[in-house]
C-alpha positions as CSV (number, residue, x, y, z in Angstrom):
1,T,-36.3,72.2,153.7
2,T,-39.9,72.0,153.0
3,V,-40.8,73.3,156.5
4,I,-38.1,76.2,155.9
5,D,-39.6,76.9,152.3
6,S,-43.1,77.1,153.8
7,V,-42.2,79.5,156.6
8,L,-40.2,81.8,154.0
9,A,-43.2,81.7,151.7
10,L,-45.8,82.5,154.0
11,H,-43.4,85.4,155.4
12,P,-41.7,87.1,152.3
13,E,-40.1,89.5,154.7
14,L,-37.7,86.8,156.2
15,Y,-34.7,85.6,154.6
16,Y,-32.9,82.4,155.1
17,Y,-29.9,82.4,157.2
18,Q,-27.3,79.8,157.5
19,G,-28.3,77.7,160.7
20,F,-31.9,78.0,160.5
21,N,-31.8,74.4,159.0
22,D,-30.1,72.9,161.8
23,V,-32.8,74.6,164.2
24,C,-35.7,73.3,161.9
25,S,-34.0,69.9,161.9
26,V,-34.0,69.4,165.9
27,V,-37.8,70.7,165.8
28,V,-38.7,68.1,163.4
29,Y,-36.9,65.2,165.1
30,V,-38.3,66.2,168.7
31,L,-41.8,66.5,167.3
32,R,-41.7,63.1,165.0
33,D,-45.1,63.1,163.8
34,T,-46.4,66.3,164.6
35,D,-46.4,69.1,162.2
36,P,-43.3,71.1,162.7
37,F,-44.4,74.2,160.9
38,P,-46.2,76.3,163.6
39,V,-43.2,75.7,166.1
40,C,-40.5,76.7,163.2
41,E,-42.7,79.6,162.2
42,R,-42.8,80.9,165.7
43,L,-39.1,80.6,166.2
44,A,-38.5,82.4,162.7
45,L,-40.8,85.1,163.8
46,Y,-40.2,85.7,167.5
47,F,-36.7,84.2,168.1
48,F,-34.7,84.6,165.1
49,R,-36.2,87.3,163.2
50,E,-33.4,89.8,163.5
51,A,-31.2,87.1,162.0
52,M,-33.5,86.7,159.1
53,N,-33.7,90.3,157.8
54,R,-32.4,91.1,154.4
55,S,-29.2,92.2,156.1
56,L,-27.2,91.4,159.4
57,N,-26.9,95.2,160.4
58,S,-29.1,94.7,163.5
59,V,-27.4,91.8,164.7
60,Q,-23.9,93.3,164.3
61,L,-25.3,96.3,166.2
62,A,-26.3,93.8,169.0
63,L,-23.1,92.0,168.9
64,K,-21.2,95.3,169.3
65,L,-23.4,96.3,172.2
66,I,-22.8,92.9,173.7
67,M,-19.3,93.3,173.6
68,R,-19.2,96.8,175.1
69,V,-21.1,95.2,178.0
70,V,-18.5,92.3,178.4
71,R,-15.5,95.0,178.2
72,K,-17.2,96.7,181.4
73,R,-17.9,93.4,183.2
74,D,-14.8,91.3,182.4
75,A,-11.7,92.7,180.7
76,K,-9.9,89.3,180.4
77,L,-13.1,87.7,178.6
78,E,-13.5,90.8,176.1
79,A,-9.6,90.4,175.3
80,A,-10.0,86.6,174.7
81,L,-13.2,87.2,172.7
82,A,-11.4,89.8,170.5
83,E,-8.6,87.4,169.8
84,C,-11.2,85.2,168.3
85,E,-11.9,87.5,165.6
């Protein structure tokens, strides 16, 4: 949590989302004695930024677009995914 708190304090435009702690935990574990902050910060800024916005509107839009692509490529897969909702 200290790493997460530091990332969020330095970047107030970012908001915590459920699961970022799991990402940071893996980074802390893998890096062991190396400072995990730079890696967690880069992950937040460049890989998880959309999910760390104030709202999840952009993520929801991306998921809708992905479902359209899936529907066009594999109707059976789209139907199976739709059942999961």
